N, C-alpha and C positions, 0 to 999 in steps of 0.2 A: 323245619329241617331242609338243607340244601338237597337238591336233586343230585343223583349219581354224577350228571356231567358237571355239576358245580364243585364237587368232592373231589372229581379227578383234576379238575383245573388247579384246585389250590395245591393237591399234592404232586403235580406234575406227572399224572398217569394218564396214559390212554384208557379211554373208556372201555376198549375191548378187552383190557387185563382183570378188570372186574369180572368178567364172565368166564375168564380163561381157566381150564380146568388142565393141569399139567400132564404130560405124557411122560412116561419113564424113559430116559435116554438110553439108547444101546450102548452096551459095554464097549463095542469098538470105537463107536463115536466119542466116548469119553477118554479112550486112550488117545485118539487122534486130537483131541482137543488139547491134552495135556502137551502133546509133543509140539502142536502147533504154538501154544504158549511159550514153550522153552525156544523154539526156533524165533519167534517173534522178539522176544527179549535179547537173544543174541544178536539178531539179524533185522533190526526193524525196516530196513530198507528192501527186505524180500517182498515181493508180490506174491499173487496166488499161483502163477505159473512156476516160479522157482520153488516155492514151498511143495507143490505137487511134485515136481522133479526130485527133491530131497526125500520126501516120503516114499516115493516108488524106490529110489536106491536103497531105501531102509528096508524095503520088503512089503511096504503095505499098498494094497490094490485099491488104489484111489484115482478118481479123475479130478479135474480142475473144479467141475461145478460142485463136486462134494466139499471140496477144500473151502472153496469160496462161501458155502453154506455154513461151514464150521467156523471161517473166521467173522463172518457176521455175526454169528451166535455169541462170539466171543467179544465182539467189538473191535476187532483189530484191522488196521489198514496199513498199509506200508508207508514210511515217511518219505513222501515226493508228492509234488502237486498232482491232484487228481480229482474227480468228481466227489463232490462231499457226501458223507455217508452219515453224518451225525446232524440230522436236520431237527429244527424244533417242531413242537407240536403246532397244527396250523390254529393260527390266531395269537401266538405268541408273539411279542415285540421283538423285533429285530435290532440287535446293536452292533456298531462297528469296531472293528479291530482298531485300537487306540495305540498300540505300542511299536508301531513301526518306526525305525530309528530313534527311538527314546532312549537317553541315557539314565540308566537306573544308578542312583547315586546315594541311597540312602535306605535303611529299613523302612518297612511300612509304606514304601512308594508304591509297590505292586504286589498283589497276592494273586495267586491262581489256585484253581482246583481242578481234579479231574478223577476218573473212576477207571480202577483196573479189576482184573480177576484175581482170586487168591485161590489156588487150587488146594484141595482138601483130599482126604483119602477117596471119598465118595462124592465127587462132584466139585463145585467151585461156589466160592463166597465173593462179595463185591466189596471192594476197599476204596473208600473215597479219602482225600487229605487236602488240606490246604496249607501252601507253601509260600513263605517270602521270597522274592526273586532275588533280593541283594543279599540276604544273609543264608539263604537255602534252609532257613529253618522250618521244620514242620510245625505248624502251629496248632493242628487238630486233624484227628483221623477219625473215621467211623467204619466199622465192620458190619455188614448186613447179608442175610441170606435171601434178600429180596431186592430187586433193581426197581425201587420206587424212589419218590423225590424225599421222603421223610427224613431219611437216614443223611442225605445231602444237607438238607436243613439244620438238621441237628448239628453237623459238622461246622457249618458255617457260623452257627449261635456260639458254638464252643469257642471258635478263634476269635469272633468279635468281643467275646468277653476279656481278652488279653490285650486288645488295641484295634486299629482301625486302619485300614490302606486307603491310599487316594484313589487307587485304580484297581478292580477286581475283574481278573480274566479267566474264561472258561471256554469249554467248546460249546458247539450248539446243540447239546443232547437236551432232551425234554426236562432231564432233572433240573437242569440249571437255568431253563428258560421260562420255567413256570412262574406264575404270579406270586406265589409264596416265596420263592427263592430270590426273585428280582425285586419284589417289594420290600424285603427286608435290607438289601443293599441302598435301595434309593430313599429310604426312610432315614438312614444313617448319612445319607450325602454323599455316597461312594459312586464314583463314576463306573460303568459296566462296559466291558471289553469283550468281544467275542473273536475268538480264532476266525482268521480269513477263510474263504471258501477253499478247501482242497489243501489248505496249509497246516499239516499236522505240526509242523515244527514251531508254530505260533506259540505252543505250550511246552517248549522244549525243556524247561526245567523240571517240571513235574514228570515228563518221559524218562529223563536221567533218574529221578527219584525212584520210579517204578522199576528201573534196571537194577539199582543198587539193592532196593527192597527184596527183589526176588532171587538175585544170585548170592546176597549174603545173608538172608534169613528163610525167606520161604522155601526155596528149592533145598537147601541144606538140611533144614528141619523136617519137612514134610507133615505138617500138622494134619491130624487125622479129623478134628473137630472144630467147629467155629469157635468154641470157648477157649481150646489150646491155641489157635490163631490169634484171637484176641489178647491172650495174656503174653504170647511170643511178641506181638508187634508193639505192645505196650515196652516191653523191655528194649525191642530194636530201635524204635524211635527216641527212647531215651539215650541210648547210645549214640544214635546218629546225631542228635543234637548237640550232646553234651561232652562227648568224648572221642568221636570219629574225626580225626583232622580231614578237612576237605581241600584237595588239591587246588581248585579254582579260588579257594578263599586264602591263598598262601599258607595251607596248612593249619589254619585257624579252626576252630569248631563253629557250627553254625550259632549256637547259643551265644559264643563271645562276640561275634560280628553283629548278631542281632541287639544285644544288648549294649552295643557301642564300646565295650572293652576295648576292641581293636578295630580299626577302620582301614578299607582297602585304600591303596594309593590311587585307583583311577574307578570310575565306575563301569557297569556293563553296559556296552551297547548292543541294544535289540535290533536285530535286522528284519 
């Protein structure tokens, strides 16, 4: 049997998480995290200073240090160049960002993945998705109540069952830098790209997806349980892929563009 350190390496977990015993969050912190999630989705360029100012104007007695702590707990950072907050685990291989000034001209040229929070009636769940950059189609998603690497691995396996990209881009979080995750991609001959240091916009297509998901499904529906959220997201992503016209796709659906039913007149230049 593998030692604990080896098991954690394969799953993309920090060893300390195995011994962690959760502490019940305060009710006020949960309210603040919900509001910060809303503010970030609406204004992803807000930093901790502006978030603090907005919360104070709304009557919350908070200081910047507390807001920074809650933003870090949510994994949120303002979209502008700054110090990297999504570092890989020590010993994980580093990969360069491969997509600057690349013209995206076909489906399955570039896929990317990211994780966001889904608020529930009593806390948060974690949502990961794989999206095709050209068609914007959501190829797979998984929802989890724990932030480990297993559900990310399951999501990429589901996407790869449908096809294969030339390049797969993610941020530098430990779930995506684990040996299990990168090994799966490398075994398939897929080039791995990582967001540049302090460049949240390197994964902008997934950031835009999260905004749509939250405003069009999660916030209006106010899911109570993980099961409800799972069922609701299945419906939403089916709608998103097959029925929802996308402005950037000249009001075609992602499914139409991904299947080659229609083609964009020009590619997408990544800066």
